[in-house]
TORBA-545370 format. One record per residue (C-alpha): x, y, z; chain. Coordinates in Angstrom, 2 decimals. Layout:
<atoms>
{atom {X, Y, Z}, 'A'}
...
</atoms>
This chain:
<atoms>
{atom {-15.46, -16.07, 26.59}, 'A'}
{atom {-11.79, -16.66, 27.41}, 'A'}
{atom {-9.15, -17.91, 24.98}, 'A'}
{atom {-6.01, -19.59, 26.27}, 'A'}
{atom {-2.61, -19.70, 24.56}, 'A'}
{atom {-0.18, -22.25, 25.99}, 'A'}
{atom {3.54, -21.42, 26.09}, 'A'}
{atom {6.39, -23.88, 25.88}, 'A'}
{atom {9.88, -22.86, 27.02}, 'A'}
{atom {10.68, -22.14, 23.37}, 'A'}
{atom {7.56, -19.98, 22.96}, 'A'}
{atom {8.42, -17.98, 26.07}, 'A'}
{atom {11.93, -17.43, 24.74}, 'A'}
{atom {10.43, -15.94, 21.56}, 'A'}
{atom {8.27, -13.33, 23.27}, 'A'}
{atom {9.35, -9.90, 22.06}, 'A'}
{atom {8.20, -6.30, 21.75}, 'A'}
{atom {7.75, -4.27, 18.58}, 'A'}
{atom {6.53, -0.78, 17.71}, 'A'}
{atom {4.43, -1.00, 14.54}, 'A'}
{atom {3.23, 1.98, 12.46}, 'A'}
{atom {0.40, -0.10, 10.96}, 'A'}
{atom {-0.92, -0.89, 14.43}, 'A'}
{atom {-1.42, 2.88, 14.77}, 'A'}
{atom {-2.93, 3.35, 11.30}, 'A'}
{atom {-5.83, 0.93, 11.68}, 'A'}
{atom {-6.94, 1.80, 15.23}, 'A'}
{atom {-6.55, 5.55, 14.67}, 'A'}
{atom {-8.59, 5.33, 11.47}, 'A'}
{atom {-11.27, 3.41, 13.36}, 'A'}
{atom {-11.33, 6.03, 16.10}, 'A'}
{atom {-11.85, 8.82, 13.57}, 'A'}
{atom {-14.58, 6.91, 11.73}, 'A'}
{atom {-16.46, 5.98, 14.89}, 'A'}
{atom {-17.59, 9.56, 15.45}, 'A'}
{atom {-17.55, 8.94, 19.19}, 'A'}
{atom {-16.03, 11.61, 21.42}, 'A'}
{atom {-12.76, 10.41, 22.90}, 'A'}
{atom {-11.49, 12.25, 25.98}, 'A'}
{atom {-7.90, 11.10, 25.43}, 'A'}
{atom {-7.52, 11.84, 21.72}, 'A'}
{atom {-10.00, 14.72, 21.39}, 'A'}
{atom {-7.45, 17.36, 20.41}, 'A'}
{atom {-5.94, 15.02, 17.80}, 'A'}
{atom {-9.31, 14.10, 16.27}, 'A'}
{atom {-10.34, 17.76, 16.12}, 'A'}
{atom {-7.19, 18.59, 14.17}, 'A'}
{atom {-7.03, 15.54, 11.92}, 'A'}
{atom {-10.71, 14.89, 11.15}, 'A'}
{atom {-11.25, 17.97, 8.94}, 'A'}
{atom {-8.00, 17.29, 7.07}, 'A'}
{atom {-9.08, 13.74, 6.27}, 'A'}
{atom {-12.43, 14.95, 5.00}, 'A'}
{atom {-10.83, 17.64, 2.85}, 'A'}
{atom {-8.47, 15.06, 1.34}, 'A'}
{atom {-11.28, 12.57, 0.70}, 'A'}
{atom {-9.63, 9.96, 2.91}, 'A'}
{atom {-12.79, 9.52, 4.95}, 'A'}
{atom {-14.38, 7.63, 2.06}, 'A'}
{atom {-11.50, 5.72, 0.44}, 'A'}
{atom {-9.99, 2.25, 0.73}, 'A'}
{atom {-9.42, 2.44, 4.48}, 'A'}
{atom {-13.03, 3.46, 5.04}, 'A'}
{atom {-14.07, 0.04, 3.72}, 'A'}
{atom {-11.23, -2.07, 5.08}, 'A'}
{atom {-11.33, -0.63, 8.61}, 'A'}
{atom {-14.98, -0.68, 9.73}, 'A'}
{atom {-16.08, 1.19, 12.86}, 'A'}
{atom {-16.24, -2.13, 14.73}, 'A'}
{atom {-15.34, -5.74, 14.18}, 'A'}
{atom {-12.74, -7.53, 12.12}, 'A'}
{atom {-9.94, -5.76, 10.23}, 'A'}
{atom {-8.20, -7.81, 7.49}, 'A'}
{atom {-5.10, -9.45, 8.91}, 'A'}
{atom {-2.99, -8.59, 5.88}, 'A'}
{atom {-3.02, -4.96, 7.04}, 'A'}
{atom {-0.93, -5.92, 10.07}, 'A'}
{atom {2.02, -8.04, 8.96}, 'A'}
{atom {4.07, -9.43, 11.84}, 'A'}
{atom {6.93, -7.00, 12.61}, 'A'}
{atom {10.29, -8.55, 11.77}, 'A'}
{atom {12.27, -6.01, 13.82}, 'A'}
{atom {11.71, -4.03, 17.03}, 'A'}
{atom {10.66, -0.91, 15.13}, 'A'}
{atom {9.93, -1.43, 11.42}, 'A'}
{atom {9.47, 1.66, 9.26}, 'A'}
{atom {6.11, 2.26, 7.62}, 'A'}
{atom {7.70, 1.67, 4.18}, 'A'}
{atom {8.79, -1.80, 5.28}, 'A'}
{atom {5.32, -2.73, 6.48}, 'A'}
{atom {3.70, -1.36, 3.31}, 'A'}
{atom {6.07, -3.45, 1.19}, 'A'}
{atom {4.97, -6.55, 3.06}, 'A'}
{atom {1.31, -5.63, 2.58}, 'A'}
{atom {1.87, -5.28, -1.17}, 'A'}
{atom {3.53, -8.71, -1.18}, 'A'}
{atom {0.54, -10.44, 0.46}, 'A'}
{atom {-0.46, -13.53, -1.56}, 'A'}
{atom {-3.77, -13.16, -3.40}, 'A'}
{atom {-5.23, -16.15, -1.58}, 'A'}
{atom {-4.51, -14.51, 1.78}, 'A'}
{atom {-6.14, -11.24, 0.70}, 'A'}
{atom {-9.27, -13.02, -0.51}, 'A'}
{atom {-9.48, -15.14, 2.64}, 'A'}
{atom {-9.38, -12.04, 4.83}, 'A'}
{atom {-11.91, -10.24, 2.64}, 'A'}
{atom {-14.25, -13.24, 2.82}, 'A'}
{atom {-14.21, -12.94, 6.59}, 'A'}
{atom {-14.67, -9.17, 6.43}, 'A'}
{atom {-17.65, -9.57, 4.11}, 'A'}
{atom {-19.22, -12.22, 6.33}, 'A'}
{atom {-18.95, -10.00, 9.41}, 'A'}
{atom {-20.00, -6.76, 7.73}, 'A'}
{atom {-22.82, -8.19, 5.61}, 'A'}
{atom {-20.97, -7.75, 2.33}, 'A'}
{atom {-18.05, -5.90, 0.78}, 'A'}
{atom {-17.98, -2.36, -0.54}, 'A'}
{atom {-17.07, -1.54, -4.15}, 'A'}
{atom {-13.37, -0.95, -3.44}, 'A'}
{atom {-13.10, -4.13, -1.42}, 'A'}
{atom {-14.71, -6.07, -4.24}, 'A'}
{atom {-12.18, -4.57, -6.67}, 'A'}
{atom {-9.40, -5.61, -4.32}, 'A'}
{atom {-10.84, -9.11, -4.20}, 'A'}
{atom {-10.84, -9.31, -7.99}, 'A'}
{atom {-7.31, -7.91, -8.49}, 'A'}
{atom {-5.34, -8.15, -5.25}, 'A'}
{atom {-1.89, -7.50, -6.69}, 'A'}
{atom {-2.83, -4.35, -8.58}, 'A'}
{atom {-5.23, -2.95, -5.97}, 'A'}
{atom {-2.91, -3.46, -3.01}, 'A'}
{atom {-0.71, -0.79, -4.55}, 'A'}
{atom {-3.64, 1.64, -4.38}, 'A'}
{atom {-4.36, 0.62, -0.80}, 'A'}
{atom {-0.80, 1.26, 0.33}, 'A'}
{atom {-0.69, 4.58, -1.51}, 'A'}
{atom {-3.73, 5.69, 0.47}, 'A'}
{atom {-2.15, 4.45, 3.71}, 'A'}
{atom {0.91, 6.58, 2.95}, 'A'}
{atom {-1.31, 9.62, 2.38}, 'A'}
{atom {-3.20, 8.91, 5.61}, 'A'}
{atom {0.06, 8.52, 7.52}, 'A'}
{atom {1.48, 11.82, 6.29}, 'A'}
{atom {-1.69, 13.67, 7.18}, 'A'}
{atom {-2.86, 11.99, 10.38}, 'A'}
{atom {0.15, 10.44, 12.11}, 'A'}
{atom {3.54, 11.54, 10.79}, 'A'}
{atom {3.32, 15.09, 12.24}, 'A'}
{atom {2.60, 13.57, 15.67}, 'A'}
{atom {4.88, 10.53, 15.46}, 'A'}
{atom {7.57, 11.98, 17.74}, 'A'}
{atom {5.03, 12.20, 20.55}, 'A'}
{atom {3.40, 8.85, 19.85}, 'A'}
{atom {6.70, 7.03, 19.46}, 'A'}
{atom {7.92, 8.49, 22.75}, 'A'}
{atom {4.96, 6.98, 24.60}, 'A'}
{atom {5.37, 3.60, 22.91}, 'A'}
{atom {9.12, 3.44, 23.57}, 'A'}
{atom {8.57, 4.37, 27.21}, 'A'}
{atom {6.09, 1.52, 27.56}, 'A'}
{atom {8.53, -0.99, 26.11}, 'A'}
{atom {11.31, 0.28, 28.37}, 'A'}
{atom {9.10, -0.04, 31.45}, 'A'}
{atom {8.02, -3.58, 30.67}, 'A'}
{atom {11.50, -4.71, 29.65}, 'A'}
{atom {12.87, -3.43, 32.92}, 'A'}
{atom {10.09, -5.21, 34.77}, 'A'}
{atom {11.11, -8.49, 33.14}, 'A'}
{atom {14.76, -7.88, 34.01}, 'A'}
{atom {13.92, -7.15, 37.65}, 'A'}
{atom {11.15, -9.67, 38.34}, 'A'}
{atom {11.33, -12.29, 35.59}, 'A'}
{atom {9.21, -13.02, 32.49}, 'A'}
{atom {6.36, -14.41, 34.59}, 'A'}
{atom {5.51, -10.84, 35.62}, 'A'}
{atom {5.46, -9.45, 32.08}, 'A'}
{atom {1.66, -9.69, 31.82}, 'A'}
{atom {0.81, -8.52, 35.36}, 'A'}
{atom {-0.40, -5.05, 34.32}, 'A'}
{atom {-0.58, -5.37, 30.53}, 'A'}
{atom {-4.39, -5.16, 30.60}, 'A'}
{atom {-7.14, -6.43, 32.94}, 'A'}
{atom {-8.35, -8.85, 30.25}, 'A'}
{atom {-4.87, -10.42, 29.88}, 'A'}
{atom {-3.64, -12.78, 32.59}, 'A'}
{atom {-0.88, -15.35, 32.99}, 'A'}
{atom {-1.65, -18.65, 34.69}, 'A'}
{atom {0.85, -21.49, 34.88}, 'A'}
{atom {2.10, -21.92, 31.34}, 'A'}
{atom {-0.72, -20.16, 29.50}, 'A'}
{atom {-1.79, -16.67, 28.53}, 'A'}
{atom {-5.51, -16.06, 28.99}, 'A'}
{atom {-7.35, -13.48, 26.91}, 'A'}
{atom {-10.79, -12.61, 28.23}, 'A'}
{atom {-13.53, -11.58, 25.82}, 'A'}
{atom {-11.62, -12.83, 22.77}, 'A'}
{atom {-13.90, -14.23, 20.10}, 'A'}
{atom {-12.82, -17.60, 18.72}, 'A'}
{atom {-10.52, -20.32, 19.98}, 'A'}
{atom {-6.76, -20.00, 20.26}, 'A'}
{atom {-4.13, -22.73, 20.22}, 'A'}
{atom {-0.51, -23.22, 19.28}, 'A'}
{atom {-1.61, -25.31, 16.32}, 'A'}
{atom {-3.26, -22.25, 14.79}, 'A'}
{atom {-1.19, -19.42, 16.25}, 'A'}
{atom {2.47, -19.88, 15.37}, 'A'}
{atom {5.40, -19.74, 17.82}, 'A'}
{atom {6.19, -17.09, 20.41}, 'A'}
{atom {4.33, -13.81, 20.80}, 'A'}
{atom {4.83, -10.23, 19.58}, 'A'}
{atom {3.68, -7.60, 22.08}, 'A'}
{atom {2.82, -4.28, 20.42}, 'A'}
{atom {2.07, -1.19, 22.50}, 'A'}
{atom {-0.36, 1.13, 20.76}, 'A'}
{atom {-1.64, 4.64, 21.36}, 'A'}
{atom {-4.94, 4.14, 19.53}, 'A'}
{atom {-6.17, 0.61, 20.27}, 'A'}
{atom {-8.75, 1.93, 22.70}, 'A'}
{atom {-9.75, 0.28, 25.96}, 'A'}
{atom {-9.19, -3.34, 24.90}, 'A'}
{atom {-6.31, -5.24, 23.27}, 'A'}
{atom {-6.41, -6.56, 19.71}, 'A'}
{atom {-4.98, -9.84, 18.50}, 'A'}
{atom {-3.81, -11.07, 15.11}, 'A'}
{atom {-3.37, -14.81, 14.70}, 'A'}
{atom {-2.20, -15.83, 11.25}, 'A'}
{atom {0.23, -18.78, 11.13}, 'A'}
{atom {3.06, -19.28, 10.45}, 'A'}
{atom {3.55, -15.76, 11.86}, 'A'}
{atom {3.81, -15.43, 15.62}, 'A'}
{atom {0.60, -14.18, 17.22}, 'A'}
{atom {0.43, -10.44, 17.81}, 'A'}
{atom {-1.11, -8.76, 20.82}, 'A'}
{atom {-1.60, -5.00, 20.49}, 'A'}
{atom {-2.44, -3.40, 23.83}, 'A'}
{atom {-3.01, 0.15, 25.14}, 'A'}
{atom {0.38, 1.65, 25.99}, 'A'}
{atom {1.08, 3.20, 29.37}, 'A'}
{atom {0.97, 6.99, 29.48}, 'A'}
{atom {-1.62, 7.49, 26.74}, 'A'}
{atom {-3.53, 9.84, 29.01}, 'A'}
{atom {-0.69, 12.36, 28.86}, 'A'}
{atom {0.02, 11.96, 25.14}, 'A'}
{atom {-1.53, 15.28, 24.10}, 'A'}
{atom {-0.71, 17.28, 27.23}, 'A'}
{atom {1.15, 20.54, 26.48}, 'A'}
{atom {4.92, 20.05, 26.59}, 'A'}
{atom {6.99, 22.16, 29.01}, 'A'}
{atom {8.37, 25.29, 27.41}, 'A'}
{atom {10.79, 26.71, 29.94}, 'A'}
{atom {13.65, 27.93, 27.75}, 'A'}
{atom {11.95, 29.95, 25.02}, 'A'}
{atom {13.50, 33.22, 26.23}, 'A'}
{atom {16.99, 31.73, 26.28}, 'A'}
{atom {16.46, 30.13, 22.87}, 'A'}
{atom {15.34, 33.45, 21.43}, 'A'}
{atom {18.80, 34.83, 22.15}, 'A'}
{atom {20.34, 32.01, 20.10}, 'A'}
{atom {17.77, 31.26, 17.40}, 'A'}
{atom {16.14, 34.65, 17.13}, 'A'}
{atom {12.72, 35.72, 18.38}, 'A'}
{atom {10.78, 34.62, 15.28}, 'A'}
{atom {12.28, 31.13, 15.11}, 'A'}
{atom {11.85, 30.47, 18.82}, 'A'}
{atom {8.25, 31.75, 18.62}, 'A'}
{atom {7.52, 29.35, 15.77}, 'A'}
{atom {8.95, 26.42, 17.72}, 'A'}
{atom {6.70, 27.32, 20.63}, 'A'}
{atom {3.67, 27.56, 18.32}, 'A'}
{atom {4.39, 24.09, 16.94}, 'A'}
{atom {3.01, 22.49, 20.07}, 'A'}
{atom {0.57, 21.16, 17.48}, 'A'}
{atom {1.54, 20.68, 13.81}, 'A'}
{atom {0.57, 23.57, 11.57}, 'A'}
{atom {0.95, 24.92, 8.05}, 'A'}
{atom {2.84, 28.03, 7.00}, 'A'}
{atom {-0.43, 29.93, 6.54}, 'A'}
{atom {-1.71, 28.97, 9.98}, 'A'}
{atom {1.57, 29.91, 11.65}, 'A'}
{atom {1.56, 33.27, 9.90}, 'A'}
{atom {-1.97, 33.91, 11.15}, 'A'}
{atom {-1.09, 32.95, 14.73}, 'A'}
{atom {2.14, 34.94, 14.97}, 'A'}
{atom {1.50, 37.94, 12.73}, 'A'}
{atom {4.62, 37.17, 10.72}, 'A'}
{atom {4.49, 37.23, 6.93}, 'A'}
{atom {4.13, 33.90, 5.13}, 'A'}
{atom {7.49, 34.51, 3.46}, 'A'}
{atom {9.10, 35.15, 6.83}, 'A'}
{atom {7.53, 32.05, 8.35}, 'A'}
{atom {8.67, 29.95, 5.39}, 'A'}
{atom {12.22, 31.24, 5.67}, 'A'}
{atom {12.37, 30.51, 9.41}, 'A'}
{atom {10.89, 27.03, 8.99}, 'A'}
{atom {13.46, 26.20, 6.33}, 'A'}
{atom {16.25, 27.14, 8.72}, 'A'}
{atom {14.69, 25.18, 11.57}, 'A'}
{atom {14.23, 22.16, 9.33}, 'A'}
{atom {17.86, 22.33, 8.18}, 'A'}
{atom {18.87, 22.38, 11.85}, 'A'}
{atom {16.83, 19.25, 12.60}, 'A'}
{atom {14.34, 21.06, 14.85}, 'A'}
{atom {11.32, 20.85, 12.54}, 'A'}
{atom {9.97, 18.16, 10.21}, 'A'}
{atom {7.66, 18.66, 7.24}, 'A'}
{atom {4.77, 16.41, 6.21}, 'A'}
{atom {2.66, 16.64, 3.07}, 'A'}
{atom {-1.07, 17.10, 3.77}, 'A'}
{atom {-2.88, 17.35, 0.44}, 'A'}
{atom {-1.91, 20.64, -1.18}, 'A'}
{atom {-0.28, 22.03, 1.94}, 'A'}
{atom {2.58, 21.02, 4.22}, 'A'}
{atom {2.32, 20.53, 7.97}, 'A'}
{atom {5.32, 21.33, 10.14}, 'A'}
{atom {6.00, 19.62, 13.44}, 'A'}
{atom {8.63, 19.87, 16.16}, 'A'}
{atom {11.19, 17.12, 16.35}, 'A'}
{atom {12.33, 15.33, 19.50}, 'A'}
{atom {15.44, 17.53, 19.51}, 'A'}
{atom {13.27, 20.67, 19.58}, 'A'}
{atom {11.15, 19.31, 22.44}, 'A'}
{atom {14.33, 18.66, 24.41}, 'A'}
{atom {15.62, 22.18, 23.79}, 'A'}
{atom {12.35, 23.76, 24.86}, 'A'}
{atom {12.01, 21.60, 27.96}, 'A'}
{atom {15.44, 22.61, 29.23}, 'A'}
</atoms>
């Protein structure tokens, strides 16, 4: 089945890109819950999966609202109002979702999944109060599963937007959809979406279009059509296959002369986010020594810290990656 979205000159003028944290939360949560091996994100799932289980996030609100397949409530993906909204901004908009909208989306979720779970039923009964709980869990999920890796993910998403924006500048907007995805084609004045369930028209879609590159959408794009918002099309970003490849580390010896051997060693070890205890085990340094070095690196803007239950995960920043790459 193919859906077709017609574009007027005004609609075409309102096509824009956005990087959305919530469009990474839902698909990444679905990937973890699916239990299917994923060759692209295997290293990420192996690191994050046990943390989610230990924190109980594998059986919370998101476990009911983001099923392994099928519809995800539209209120979880508010239309981005800027090119790169912060997670806090998107969570505020989720909390402000009208009760009628929440219940409408949950009705659809229940129809497709054969009923709602206990948390979803509680959300249906008290949307305003329960949305606070939902967004609190999303924040916890973000800190554990995505924040430590956001520098890498954001780099891939920004590179995709840059590539496509340059393509438009060089060849015109008609070529924007040429290599977006095999199921997405442009013909005349309409965008065609193959394998999309349900009809699509300007009367039900809102003006323009928001294109959202995503690292976790999987092999097919996702759409959100909730007027009066513009329709959203989340598609697999270019370069996902290299997302978890080891970063070049060509200047560690030179950095050791400036930062000290222990601090440069810790930066090298933070190829993947880790806790103080794990870093101490890997390097043979004392936990107190690791903590002291990480504090200095964080003060210098080379390391970021992210709460993961009772522990803290440390991750390299973009500035540290640049230093190590040379």
